[in-house]
C-alpha positions as CSV (number, residue, x, y, z in Angstrom):
1,M,9.9,-16.1,-0.5
2,D,9.1,-16.9,-4.2
3,L,5.9,-18.0,-5.6
4,P,5.9,-20.4,-8.8
5,P,4.2,-19.2,-12.1
6,L,0.8,-18.1,-11.5
7,V,-2.2,-18.6,-13.7
8,T,-5.0,-15.9,-13.2
9,G,-8.8,-16.1,-13.3
10,R,-12.0,-14.8,-12.0
11,L,-13.4,-16.5,-8.6
12,I,-16.7,-18.2,-9.4
13,R,-17.2,-19.5,-5.6
14,R,-15.7,-21.1,-2.6
15,Y,-17.1,-24.0,-1.2
16,K,-16.8,-27.0,1.3
17,R,-14.0,-24.6,2.8
18,F,-11.2,-26.1,0.6
19,L,-12.3,-26.0,-3.1
20,A,-12.7,-22.9,-5.1
21,D,-14.6,-22.7,-8.6
22,V,-12.4,-20.3,-10.9
23,E,-12.9,-18.9,-14.5
24,L,-9.3,-19.0,-15.8
25,D,-8.3,-15.8,-18.4
26,T,-8.6,-18.7,-21.1
27,G,-12.5,-19.5,-20.3
28,E,-12.1,-22.5,-18.9
29,V,-13.1,-23.3,-15.4
30,I,-11.5,-25.0,-12.6
31,T,-11.4,-26.0,-9.6
32,A,-9.0,-25.4,-7.6
33,H,-7.7,-26.5,-3.6
34,C,-7.9,-23.4,-1.7
35,A,-5.3,-23.8,1.4
36,N,-7.4,-21.9,4.1
37,P,-9.4,-23.3,6.9
38,G,-10.6,-20.1,8.1
39,S,-13.8,-18.3,6.9
40,M,-11.9,-15.8,4.8
41,M,-14.2,-12.8,5.4
42,G,-14.2,-10.3,3.0
43,L,-12.0,-12.3,0.4
44,Q,-14.8,-14.7,-1.6
45,A,-17.0,-12.4,-3.1
46,P,-17.6,-13.5,-6.9
47,G,-15.8,-12.2,-9.7
48,I,-12.3,-10.6,-7.5
49,P,-9.0,-11.7,-9.4
50,V,-7.1,-14.6,-8.6
51,W,-3.7,-16.2,-9.3
52,L,-3.6,-20.1,-9.0
53,S,-0.3,-22.4,-9.3
54,V,-0.4,-25.2,-11.8
55,S,1.4,-28.7,-10.5
56,D,2.3,-31.3,-12.8
57,D,1.8,-34.0,-9.9
58,P,-0.6,-36.8,-11.6
59,K,-1.0,-38.1,-7.7
60,R,-2.9,-34.8,-7.1
61,K,-6.6,-34.8,-7.1
62,L,-6.5,-30.7,-8.3
63,K,-3.5,-29.0,-10.2
64,H,-4.6,-25.7,-9.0
65,S,-4.0,-24.3,-5.9
66,W,-5.4,-20.5,-5.2
67,K,-2.6,-18.5,-3.5
68,L,-3.7,-14.7,-4.0
69,A,-6.3,-12.3,-4.9
70,K,-6.9,-8.8,-5.4
71,V,-9.7,-7.0,-3.1
72,D,-10.6,-3.4,-2.3
73,F,-10.8,-3.0,1.4
74,G,-11.5,1.0,0.3
75,W,-7.9,1.5,1.8
76,C,-5.0,2.6,-0.9
77,G,-7.1,1.0,-3.8
78,P,-7.4,-2.7,-4.7
79,Q,-4.4,-4.9,-3.3
80,L,-3.1,-8.2,-3.1
81,V,-3.9,-10.9,-0.7
82,S,-2.0,-14.1,0.1
83,I,-4.6,-16.5,1.2
84,D,-2.7,-19.4,2.2
85,T,-2.3,-20.4,5.1
86,G,1.2,-21.7,4.6
87,H,3.0,-18.9,3.8
88,P,3.5,-17.1,7.0
89,N,5.5,-20.0,8.5
90,T,8.0,-20.0,5.8
91,L,8.4,-15.9,5.8
92,A,8.8,-16.2,9.4
93,E,11.7,-18.4,9.2
94,E,12.9,-16.5,6.2
95,A,12.8,-13.0,7.7
96,I,14.3,-14.4,11.2
97,R,17.6,-16.1,9.1
98,A,18.0,-12.9,7.2
99,G,17.8,-10.9,10.4
100,R,14.7,-8.7,9.2
101,I,12.9,-9.0,12.8
102,A,15.3,-7.3,14.8
103,A,13.3,-9.1,17.9
104,L,14.4,-12.1,16.9
105,A,17.6,-12.1,15.6
106,G,20.7,-13.7,17.2
107,Y,19.4,-17.2,17.3
108,G,22.2,-19.6,16.3
109,S,19.6,-22.3,15.3
110,V,16.1,-22.3,13.6
111,R,13.5,-25.2,13.9
112,R,10.6,-25.5,12.7
113,E,7.7,-28.0,13.6
114,V,9.4,-28.9,17.5
115,R,7.4,-31.3,19.7
116,Y,6.3,-29.2,22.8
117,G,3.4,-28.7,25.4
118,R,0.6,-31.3,25.2
119,N,0.8,-32.9,22.1
120,S,1.8,-29.8,20.0
121,R,4.5,-28.5,17.6
122,I,6.0,-25.2,17.8
123,D,6.0,-23.1,14.7
124,L,9.8,-21.8,14.9
125,L,11.8,-22.8,17.9
126,L,15.0,-20.6,18.0
127,T,17.8,-21.5,20.0
128,G,21.4,-21.1,20.9
129,S,23.2,-17.7,20.0
130,D,25.1,-15.8,17.3
131,D,27.6,-15.3,20.1
132,T,29.1,-17.7,21.9
133,A,29.8,-15.5,25.1
134,S,26.2,-15.2,25.9
135,Q,23.7,-16.9,27.0
136,R,19.9,-16.6,26.4
137,P,16.8,-19.1,26.8
138,D,15.3,-20.8,24.1
139,C,12.5,-19.0,22.0
140,Y,9.0,-20.7,21.2
141,V,7.3,-18.7,17.9
142,E,4.3,-19.3,17.5
143,V,3.2,-17.7,13.9
144,K,-0.3,-17.2,12.7
145,N,-1.6,-15.5,9.1
146,V,-3.6,-12.3,9.0
147,H,-6.0,-11.7,6.0
148,L,-8.7,-9.9,7.5
149,M,-9.9,-6.1,7.2
150,R,-13.1,-4.7,8.1
151,Q,-12.1,-1.4,8.6
152,P,-9.5,0.5,6.2
153,G,-6.2,-0.2,7.5
154,L,-6.6,-2.4,10.0
155,A,-5.7,-5.7,10.2
156,E,-7.1,-8.6,12.6
157,F,-7.3,-12.1,13.4
158,P,-9.1,-14.2,14.0
159,D,-11.4,-14.2,11.4
160,S,-13.2,-17.3,12.7
161,V,-13.6,-19.0,16.3
162,T,-10.1,-20.7,16.8
163,S,-9.8,-23.0,20.2
164,R,-6.9,-24.2,18.4
165,G,-5.6,-20.6,18.6
166,A,-6.4,-20.3,22.2
167,K,-4.6,-23.7,23.0
168,H,-1.8,-22.4,21.6
169,L,-1.3,-19.4,23.9
170,E,-1.6,-21.5,26.8
171,E,0.8,-23.5,25.9
172,L,3.1,-20.6,25.0
173,G,2.5,-19.2,28.4
174,D,3.4,-22.6,30.4
175,M,7.0,-22.0,28.1
176,V,7.5,-18.5,29.7
177,E,6.9,-20.3,32.9
178,A,9.4,-23.0,32.8
179,G,12.1,-20.1,32.2
180,H,11.6,-20.1,28.0
181,R,10.8,-16.9,26.0
182,A,7.7,-17.0,24.0
183,V,6.3,-15.1,20.9
184,M,3.3,-14.8,19.2
185,L,3.8,-13.7,15.8
186,F,1.4,-12.4,13.4
187,V,2.1,-12.3,10.0
188,V,-0.2,-10.3,7.6
189,Q,-0.4,-11.1,4.4
190,M,-1.2,-7.5,2.6
191,A,-0.9,-3.8,2.8
192,A,-1.9,-2.7,6.1
193,E,-0.8,-0.1,9.0
194,R,-2.8,-1.5,12.5
195,F,-3.4,-4.5,13.7
196,A,-6.3,-5.4,16.4
197,I,-7.6,-8.8,17.8
198,A,-11.7,-9.3,16.6
199,G,-12.7,-9.8,19.6
200,D,-16.2,-9.7,18.6
201,I,-15.6,-12.5,16.3
202,D,-13.5,-14.6,19.2
203,P,-13.7,-13.4,22.3
204,A,-12.1,-16.5,23.9
205,Y,-8.8,-15.8,21.6
206,A,-8.9,-12.3,23.1
207,T,-9.1,-13.2,26.7
208,A,-6.3,-16.3,26.0
209,L,-4.0,-13.7,24.5
210,E,-4.6,-11.4,26.9
211,R,-3.9,-13.9,29.9
212,A,-0.7,-15.0,27.7
213,R,0.6,-11.5,27.9
214,A,0.0,-11.3,31.2
215,R,2.4,-14.3,31.9
216,G,5.1,-13.0,29.6
217,V,4.6,-14.1,25.9
218,E,5.4,-11.4,23.6
219,V,3.2,-10.1,20.4
220,L,4.6,-9.1,17.2
221,V,2.8,-8.0,14.1
222,H,4.6,-8.0,10.5
223,V,3.2,-6.8,7.5
224,C,4.2,-8.5,4.0
225,T,4.9,-6.7,0.8
226,M,2.9,-8.5,-2.0
227,A,3.8,-9.1,-5.7
228,T,2.3,-11.7,-7.8
229,D,5.7,-13.3,-8.0
230,R,7.2,-12.7,-4.5
231,I,5.8,-12.2,-1.0
232,V,8.4,-10.9,1.8
233,L,8.0,-10.2,5.6
234,A,8.9,-6.7,6.1
235,G,8.8,-4.2,9.0
236,P,6.2,-4.4,12.2
237,I,2.9,-2.3,12.3
238,P,1.2,-1.4,15.7
239,F,-0.8,-3.8,17.9
240,R,-3.8,-1.9,18.6
241,D,-4.5,-3.4,22.0
242,E,-8.4,-3.1,23.1
243,G,-8.3,-6.5,25.3
244,P,-11.2,-8.5,25.3
245,S,-13.8,-6.1,26.7
246,A,-13.6,-3.6,24.1
247,L,-15.3,-5.2,21.4
248,R,-16.4,-3.4,18.4
249,Q,-20.0,-3.1,17.6
250,G,-22.2,-1.0,14.4
251,R,-19.5,-2.6,11.9
């Protein structure tokens, strides 16, 4: 996924979830849109380097949008992290169409935001087959953004309580029981070497994922390669399955 030209600055503060004050490298102080409803734990320290897109749309109230931050998690040095939760669906669709996710290869059609379940929309619906001689069930793919790191190299989800996320897992399980395939795809928008569910932050989500997996929902975790002009969904990383009872202490 190619990024638009970005301007650079330093974060002053993030507030009201969707707003961030930034001092640009030019010295100008602006307010940018922050496309992230989560806690952004570890990603909003004053003074961190940030990258923003600029829109010339006169209808927009804020012409800047916060896209990237550079953060030192104490692992492999300062690294780029995408804070935009709108990126993962595009990254996943692009990777699936290019055949870079082996577990999701071979489908003939990829559609986004298709209605299903109880008044929900699935992020990606994969149907048909490249091989007309074979039949395969439709595949419902829910995509989640990951940018939490509290231990060096360990990416985690979620960074705040997500009752909506737990609801989606229940509906994915329903799709499996209806004869379809269902996949929970975690897109890690930073460098990481392994992944786990942050059960201490949201025990209900950890329980919901364990229940969904028991019903046949598959879990995939793919990490991104990051640059200021392009983000690419790359290879898989291991899912450290601790279950909801293994809540980490003493962090």
